[in-house]
C-alpha positions as CSV (number, residue, x, y, z in Angstrom):
1,M,-108.3,-90.9,5.3
2,N,-109.0,-87.1,4.8
3,V,-112.2,-85.3,5.7
4,K,-113.5,-85.2,2.1
5,D,-113.1,-89.0,1.7
6,T,-114.7,-89.6,5.2
7,L,-117.6,-87.4,4.3
8,S,-118.1,-89.1,1.0
9,S,-118.0,-92.5,2.6
10,A,-120.5,-91.5,5.3
11,L,-122.9,-90.0,2.7
12,K,-122.8,-93.3,0.6
13,S,-123.5,-95.3,3.7
14,L,-126.6,-93.2,4.4
15,L,-127.8,-93.3,0.8
16,L,-127.6,-97.1,0.8
17,N,-130.5,-97.1,3.4
18,K,-132.5,-94.1,2.3
19,T,-135.7,-95.2,4.1
20,R,-134.0,-95.9,7.4
21,S,-132.0,-92.6,7.2
22,F,-135.2,-90.6,6.6
23,L,-137.1,-92.4,9.4
24,T,-134.2,-91.8,11.7
25,M,-134.2,-88.0,11.0
26,L,-138.0,-87.8,11.3
27,G,-137.9,-87.0,15.0
28,V,-135.4,-84.1,14.3
29,I,-137.6,-82.9,11.5
30,I,-140.7,-82.8,13.7
31,G,-138.8,-81.1,16.5
32,V,-137.3,-78.3,14.4
33,F,-140.6,-77.8,12.5
34,S,-142.5,-77.5,15.7
35,V,-140.1,-75.0,17.2
36,I,-140.0,-72.8,14.1
37,S,-143.8,-72.9,13.6
38,L,-144.7,-72.2,17.3
39,V,-142.1,-69.4,17.7
40,S,-143.4,-67.8,14.5
41,L,-147.1,-68.2,15.6
42,V,-146.5,-66.7,19.1
43,G,-144.5,-63.9,17.6
44,G,-147.3,-63.2,15.1
45,I,-149.9,-63.1,17.9
46,Q,-147.7,-60.6,19.8
47,N,-147.4,-58.4,16.7
48,Y,-151.1,-58.6,16.1
49,V,-152.0,-57.6,19.7
50,E,-149.6,-54.8,19.7
51,N,-150.8,-53.5,16.4
52,Q,-154.4,-53.5,17.6
53,F,-153.6,-51.5,20.7
54,E,-151.5,-49.1,18.6
55,N,-154.5,-48.5,16.4
56,L,-156.5,-47.5,19.4
57,G,-154.1,-44.8,20.3
58,S,-152.0,-44.3,23.4
59,S,-154.5,-42.4,25.6
60,L,-156.8,-45.1,26.9
61,L,-157.2,-46.2,30.5
62,F,-159.1,-49.3,31.6
63,V,-160.8,-49.6,35.0
64,A,-161.2,-53.3,36.0
65,N,-163.1,-54.9,38.8
66,G,-161.0,-56.1,41.7
67,N,-157.4,-55.4,42.8
68,I,-154.6,-56.3,40.4
69,S,-151.4,-55.5,42.3
70,R,-148.7,-53.6,40.6
71,S,-146.3,-56.5,41.2
72,S,-148.5,-58.8,39.3
73,R,-149.8,-56.3,36.7
74,S,-147.2,-57.5,34.2
75,T,-149.1,-60.8,34.1
76,L,-152.5,-59.5,35.3
77,G,-152.8,-62.6,37.5
78,S,-156.1,-64.4,37.2
79,A,-159.3,-63.1,35.9
80,I,-161.2,-60.9,38.3
81,S,-164.6,-62.2,39.1
82,S,-165.8,-59.5,41.5
83,Q,-168.5,-57.0,40.2
84,N,-167.9,-53.7,42.0
85,L,-168.3,-51.2,39.2
86,E,-171.6,-49.5,38.7
87,E,-173.1,-46.9,36.4
88,K,-172.7,-44.2,39.1
89,H,-168.9,-44.7,39.0
90,V,-169.0,-43.7,35.3
91,D,-170.7,-40.4,36.4
92,M,-168.2,-39.9,39.2
93,I,-165.3,-40.2,36.8
94,K,-166.9,-37.8,34.4
95,S,-167.5,-35.1,37.1
96,S,-164.4,-35.5,39.2
97,A,-161.8,-36.0,36.5
98,K,-163.4,-33.8,33.8
99,D,-160.2,-31.7,33.3
100,Y,-158.2,-34.8,32.4
101,I,-160.6,-37.0,30.5
102,D,-162.4,-36.8,27.2
103,I,-164.7,-39.8,27.0
104,V,-165.8,-42.4,29.5
105,S,-167.7,-45.6,28.6
106,P,-168.9,-48.5,30.7
107,Q,-168.4,-51.9,29.1
108,I,-170.6,-54.9,29.6
109,Q,-169.5,-58.1,28.0
110,T,-171.8,-61.1,27.5
111,Y,-172.7,-63.7,24.9
112,A,-175.9,-64.5,23.0
113,T,-177.3,-66.4,20.0
114,V,-177.9,-64.0,17.1
115,K,-180.4,-65.1,14.5
116,Y,-181.5,-63.8,11.1
117,K,-183.8,-66.0,9.1
118,T,-182.1,-69.4,8.9
119,H,-178.7,-68.1,10.0
120,N,-177.6,-68.6,13.7
121,K,-174.4,-67.4,15.3
122,Y,-173.3,-67.6,18.9
123,S,-171.5,-64.3,19.4
124,S,-170.1,-61.9,21.9
125,V,-172.3,-59.0,22.9
126,S,-170.6,-55.7,23.9
127,G,-172.7,-53.1,25.7
128,V,-171.1,-49.7,25.4
129,S,-172.0,-46.0,25.4
130,F,-173.0,-44.1,22.3
131,D,-169.6,-42.4,22.0
132,S,-167.5,-45.5,22.4
133,N,-166.8,-45.6,18.7
134,K,-164.5,-42.6,19.3
135,L,-162.7,-44.6,22.0
136,F,-161.8,-47.5,19.7
137,N,-161.8,-45.7,16.3
138,S,-164.7,-47.9,15.3
139,N,-165.9,-46.4,12.0
140,T,-169.0,-47.8,10.4
141,E,-168.8,-49.1,6.8
142,K,-172.6,-49.1,6.5
143,G,-175.3,-47.2,8.3
144,R,-174.4,-45.5,11.6
145,Y,-173.6,-45.9,15.3
146,F,-176.4,-45.8,17.8
147,T,-177.3,-42.4,19.3
148,K,-177.4,-40.9,22.8
149,T,-181.2,-40.9,22.6
150,E,-181.3,-44.6,21.8
151,Q,-179.0,-45.2,24.7
152,N,-181.1,-43.2,27.1
153,N,-184.2,-45.1,25.9
154,S,-182.6,-48.5,26.1
155,T,-183.6,-49.0,22.4
156,R,-183.0,-52.4,20.9
157,V,-180.6,-51.3,18.1
158,A,-177.5,-53.1,17.1
159,V,-174.2,-52.4,15.3
160,L,-172.7,-55.6,13.8
161,G,-169.1,-56.5,13.3
162,Y,-168.0,-56.9,9.7
163,L,-167.7,-60.7,9.8
164,L,-170.8,-61.3,11.8
165,A,-172.9,-59.2,9.3
166,D,-171.3,-61.1,6.4
167,E,-172.2,-64.5,8.0
168,L,-175.8,-63.5,8.9
169,F,-176.8,-61.6,5.8
170,E,-174.4,-62.8,3.1
171,E,-175.1,-60.6,0.0
172,E,-178.1,-58.9,1.6
173,N,-177.9,-55.3,3.0
174,P,-178.3,-55.6,6.8
175,I,-179.3,-52.0,7.5
176,N,-182.7,-51.5,9.0
177,K,-183.2,-55.3,9.1
178,T,-184.5,-57.1,12.2
179,I,-182.4,-59.7,14.0
180,K,-183.1,-61.8,17.0
181,V,-180.7,-61.6,20.0
182,D,-181.5,-64.1,22.7
183,G,-185.0,-64.3,21.1
184,K,-185.6,-60.5,21.2
185,S,-185.9,-58.3,18.2
186,Y,-183.2,-55.7,17.4
187,E,-182.9,-53.3,14.5
188,V,-179.5,-53.3,12.7
189,V,-178.5,-49.7,12.3
190,G,-174.8,-50.1,11.3
191,V,-172.0,-52.4,10.3
192,L,-168.4,-51.7,11.5
193,A,-165.6,-51.4,9.0
194,Q,-163.3,-54.4,8.6
195,K,-160.4,-52.6,10.1
196,N,-161.8,-53.1,13.6
197,P,-160.9,-56.8,14.1
198,S,-161.7,-56.8,17.8
199,Y,-165.3,-56.3,16.9
200,D,-165.5,-58.3,13.7
201,Q,-167.4,-61.1,15.3
202,S,-169.3,-59.1,17.8
203,I,-172.7,-57.4,18.1
204,I,-172.5,-53.9,19.8
205,I,-175.6,-52.4,21.5
206,P,-176.2,-49.7,24.1
207,Y,-175.1,-50.7,27.5
208,T,-178.5,-49.7,28.9
209,T,-180.2,-52.1,26.5
210,V,-177.9,-54.9,27.8
211,Q,-178.8,-54.0,31.4
212,D,-182.6,-54.2,30.6
213,N,-182.5,-57.4,28.5
214,F,-179.8,-59.6,29.8
215,D,-179.3,-61.4,33.1
216,S,-176.1,-60.8,35.0
217,A,-175.4,-57.6,33.0
218,S,-172.9,-56.1,35.4
219,I,-170.4,-53.6,34.2
220,T,-167.2,-55.5,33.2
221,A,-165.0,-52.5,32.9
222,I,-164.9,-48.8,32.4
223,V,-162.9,-47.4,29.4
224,V,-161.5,-43.9,29.7
225,K,-159.9,-41.8,27.0
226,A,-157.6,-39.0,28.4
227,K,-157.4,-35.6,26.8
228,K,-154.8,-35.2,24.1
229,D,-152.3,-33.0,26.1
230,V,-152.8,-34.7,29.5
231,D,-150.2,-37.0,31.1
232,L,-151.7,-40.5,31.1
233,D,-150.4,-41.4,34.5
234,E,-151.8,-38.2,36.0
235,A,-155.2,-38.9,34.3
236,G,-155.1,-42.4,35.9
237,R,-154.4,-41.0,39.3
238,Q,-157.4,-38.6,38.9
239,V,-159.6,-41.5,37.9
240,E,-158.4,-43.5,41.0
241,L,-159.1,-40.5,43.3
242,A,-162.6,-40.2,41.8
243,L,-163.4,-43.9,42.5
244,L,-161.9,-43.9,46.0
245,R,-164.7,-41.7,47.1
246,D,-167.0,-44.7,46.9
247,L,-164.8,-47.8,46.5
248,D,-162.0,-49.3,48.5
249,E,-158.6,-49.5,46.7
250,D,-158.9,-53.3,46.5
251,Q,-162.2,-53.1,44.6
252,F,-160.9,-51.7,41.4
253,T,-157.7,-51.2,39.4
254,V,-156.8,-48.6,36.8
255,I,-154.8,-50.1,34.0
256,T,-153.0,-48.4,31.1
257,Q,-152.7,-49.8,27.6
258,E,-149.0,-50.5,28.2
259,D,-150.0,-52.6,31.2
260,V,-152.3,-54.7,29.1
261,V,-149.8,-55.1,26.3
262,Q,-147.1,-56.1,28.8
263,S,-149.4,-58.6,30.4
264,I,-150.3,-60.2,27.1
265,D,-146.6,-60.3,26.0
266,S,-145.6,-61.9,29.3
267,I,-148.3,-64.6,29.0
268,L,-147.3,-65.3,25.4
269,N,-143.6,-65.5,26.3
270,I,-144.3,-68.1,29.0
271,L,-146.5,-69.9,26.5
272,S,-143.8,-69.8,23.9
273,I,-141.2,-71.2,26.3
274,A,-143.6,-74.0,27.3
275,L,-144.4,-74.9,23.7
276,V,-140.8,-74.8,22.6
277,S,-139.8,-77.0,25.5
278,I,-142.4,-79.5,24.6
279,S,-141.2,-79.4,21.0
280,G,-137.6,-80.0,22.3
281,I,-138.8,-83.4,23.5
282,S,-139.2,-84.3,19.8
283,L,-135.6,-83.4,19.3
284,L,-134.6,-85.5,22.3
285,V,-136.6,-88.5,20.9
286,G,-135.0,-87.9,17.5
287,G,-131.6,-88.0,19.1
288,I,-132.3,-91.3,20.9
289,G,-133.5,-92.6,17.6
290,I,-130.2,-91.6,15.9
291,M,-128.2,-93.3,18.6
292,N,-130.3,-96.5,18.4
293,I,-130.0,-96.7,14.6
294,M,-126.3,-96.0,14.7
295,L,-125.8,-98.8,17.2
296,V,-127.7,-101.1,14.9
297,S,-125.5,-99.9,12.0
298,V,-122.3,-100.6,14.0
299,T,-123.5,-104.2,14.6
300,E,-124.5,-104.7,10.9
301,R,-121.3,-103.2,9.6
302,T,-118.9,-105.2,11.8
303,K,-117.2,-106.9,8.9
304,E,-116.8,-103.5,7.1
305,I,-115.2,-102.1,10.2
306,G,-112.8,-105.1,10.4
307,L,-111.8,-104.9,6.8
308,R,-111.2,-101.1,6.9
309,K,-109.0,-101.5,10.0
310,A,-107.1,-104.4,8.4
311,L,-106.5,-102.2,5.4
312,G,-105.0,-99.5,7.6
313,A,-107.9,-97.3,8.8
314,T,-107.3,-96.0,12.3
315,S,-109.8,-96.0,15.2
316,G,-110.0,-92.2,14.6
317,D,-111.1,-92.7,11.0
318,I,-113.8,-95.1,12.0
319,K,-115.0,-92.9,14.8
320,K,-114.9,-89.9,12.5
321,Q,-117.1,-91.6,9.9
322,F,-119.8,-92.7,12.3
323,M,-119.8,-89.2,13.9
324,I,-120.2,-87.6,10.5
325,E,-123.1,-90.0,9.6
326,A,-124.9,-89.1,12.8
327,V,-124.4,-85.3,12.3
328,L,-125.5,-85.6,8.6
329,I,-128.7,-87.3,9.7
330,S,-129.5,-84.7,12.4
331,M,-128.4,-81.7,10.3
332,S,-130.5,-82.9,7.3
333,G,-133.5,-83.3,9.6
334,G,-132.9,-79.8,10.9
335,I,-132.8,-78.3,7.4
336,I,-135.9,-80.1,6.3
337,G,-137.7,-79.1,9.5
338,L,-136.6,-75.5,9.0
339,I,-137.9,-75.4,5.5
340,L,-141.3,-76.9,6.6
341,G,-141.5,-74.5,9.5
342,W,-140.9,-71.5,7.1
343,L,-143.6,-72.8,4.7
344,S,-146.1,-73.1,7.6
345,T,-145.3,-69.5,8.6
346,V,-145.9,-68.4,5.0
347,L,-149.3,-70.1,5.0
348,I,-150.5,-68.4,8.2
349,R,-149.0,-65.0,7.4
350,N,-152.3,-64.0,5.8
351,L,-154.1,-64.5,9.2
352,I,-151.5,-63.0,11.5
353,N,-148.2,-61.2,10.9
354,A,-146.2,-64.3,11.6
355,V,-142.4,-64.1,10.8
356,V,-139.6,-66.5,11.5
357,P,-137.3,-64.6,13.9
358,F,-133.7,-64.5,12.7
359,W,-132.3,-66.0,15.9
360,A,-134.5,-69.1,15.5
361,I,-132.7,-70.3,12.3
362,P,-129.1,-70.7,13.7
363,L,-130.6,-71.9,17.0
364,A,-132.6,-74.7,15.3
365,L,-129.7,-75.8,13.1
366,G,-127.2,-75.6,15.9
367,F,-129.3,-77.6,18.2
368,S,-130.0,-80.3,15.6
369,I,-126.2,-80.6,14.9
370,L,-125.6,-80.8,18.7
371,V,-128.2,-83.6,18.8
372,G,-126.2,-85.5,16.2
373,V,-122.9,-85.0,18.0
374,V,-124.2,-85.9,21.5
375,F,-126.2,-89.0,20.4
376,G,-123.7,-90.1,17.8
377,T,-120.7,-90.1,20.1
378,Y,-121.4,-93.4,21.8
379,P,-122.0,-95.5,18.7
380,A,-118.9,-93.9,17.0
381,V,-116.7,-94.7,20.0
382,K,-118.1,-98.3,20.1
383,A,-117.4,-98.7,16.4
384,S,-113.8,-97.4,16.7
385,K,-113.0,-99.9,19.5
386,K,-113.9,-102.9,17.3
387,D,-110.9,-105.3,17.1
388,P,-110.3,-106.1,13.4
389,I,-109.6,-109.8,14.0
390,E,-112.7,-110.2,16.2
391,A,-114.8,-108.2,13.7
392,L,-113.8,-110.4,10.8
393,R,-114.2,-113.6,12.9
394,D,-117.8,-112.6,13.8
395,E,-118.7,-112.6,10.2
């Protein structure tokens, strides 16, 4: 029997039990779908993060609390809980590294309930300096950013992220309206443009206002923008030297944007490997299912095997047909899973820039075929060893 006839015979056998064939390939479908979807999702998140940092420019430095060793800086280790940074350190950086830096802003991050009329939203609150909009290219769509005078006076003014303003005010113009933040009144002076996604759900107020009105309002980080023609590493060294006048080297860390992006990429890569490994379990279960059903099929088709051998089919022909059936099941499951994974990527593409990587397609199909070969071998060998006389007698 040639390959074409064997393939045709295997396909007919699978079509005779459509429901069983589909249920058998379901594990492979779920496994391939999960792998494609998760790889695309993680890749999309990586693209999103990198694009956001690129939009900020390449001249930012971040001073974090605690010591993040250079050996672990690629992963940033665990979150630093120490609170060593103070407002005086902002002034020290400004005075000691003034030839290398352009803007310095403390950053205080906290959370609060924001209320306007009947609308409530639990949101992140960012306390920053009056010129921080130049750090993050945070342009206002409506109104303005808060001023230096408002910062110096700890005035309760707020700039809202685009989405937060939309949720609180809907069609109403938020400018000069009063909102409640943790029960205290704030005047809305501006709304950020939608192109600033990191602040879309946030409320931004002067850091001095945060210090006066919130508990545990310690400085989370200090953000520094280097001058245009200054080497970023040298600017970082100057910031370190300024802070070492008051802090020990294990009480703070100066981090570049590249360090942050690398750390996020490293975490996402580990997450991707973990998720794909978990998804691979579905493929393993699918392979076991294929082997189980093929063994059942061998038992059910004992007479067929006996007749074919009696009519001249060799053990190789029998083995070949059962192997092809197993591979067809797994490969069909792989193709369906690939299509479903691609469709899921299309659906989430509007949220993040998710794209199915080229290498994932041959990998998913190749692995699904391998599952069919590996788990179809034993049933195929068992079928090929059936004695025709014994097979016919069993029936």
